[in-house]
N, C-alpha and C positions, 0 to 999 in steps of 0.2 A: 732487805740486810736485817742482821738481828743486833743487838745489843746488849752487852754485858759490861756490867759495871765490876770493875775490878776489886777484890775485895768480896765479893757474894757468894752464894752457893745458887747459881741457878741450874736448872734442869736441861741440858738438851735431850731433845725427844724426834726419832727418824721411823719415820712411816711407810710398811711395805705394804704394795697394793699388789704388787705382779708373784713377789716368791713370799713365802710363810717363814716367820721367824724361826719356827721347827727344822726347819732345813739347817740354818746357818752352822758351819762348825767354825767358823772366825769373821771377826770384826774389829777396824782399827779404825776411830774416829780420829781425827788429828787438826790441831789448831797451828796454820802457819803463820808466821810472821816474815816478808818477805821473801827469802831463801832460805830460813831454819823451823822446824819442826818447834814450835813451844810446847806444846802438849799432846800426849797420846792417850787416848784410852782402849781400854780391849774387851771382847766380847765378855771375859771372863769378870768384870767389874760391871757388867749394865747390868740391868731390870731387864728383863724380854717381857713383854706383853702378848697379846694376841698378833697385833699387827705392826708394833713399835719394838724398839728397844731406846735404851735411855741412861744417860750418867748424870748425874749430879754431882756439879764439878764442889772442889772443897774450894774453900776462901783464900788458902793458899797457892792452889789451882789457878784462881782467876787472876792473884797476883802476881804470878809468874809471865801473865798475856803483856804486862805492863799496858799504856796507853796508847792507840794508835788502831789502823785499817788492818785488819787480820782476813784471814781465809780459812773455812774450817768445811772437809770434805770424811767422807765415812768410805771405805772398802770393804766388802765382804766377799765373803767366799761359802759355798752351798757345800753339802756332802755327795753331790754328781759332778764339782769340779767346775760348776758356772761363777764366775767373778765377775762383782757387780760394783758400780763404783755411783755414790751419791753427786746431783751438780755441784758445782763448787760454793759456799756460802758466802758472803760479805758477812765480816763480823767487825761492830763497831766498840772496841773495848774503849770502857769511860773512864773518866776519873771518880776516884773516892773522897770525899774531906778525909774520913779515915783508910788509908789504905795501908790498912795489917789489920793480922787475924786477931779477932777478937774472941777471949775466952772467956 
């Protein structure tokens, strides 16, 4: 289980051991609550490492998650047409004493 405190700026990292991140042509990370996708992040928004891709979420993005149990998943596509998916991760979105964007 992963914990995200709403209103903070966590970094979500997915590590790859079977494919090279150089082969990715598409990737979409989603966080879902019940039957609704609350947040989507795309490869174009990611930082691509040697064996991982990551996204730094904004304060506003984590606030959209609300408090509760969510699920997170990554779908990707490689140049040769191989589509893959991560395991679904349980995300515990927890309260913040200051649930707002701080500037």
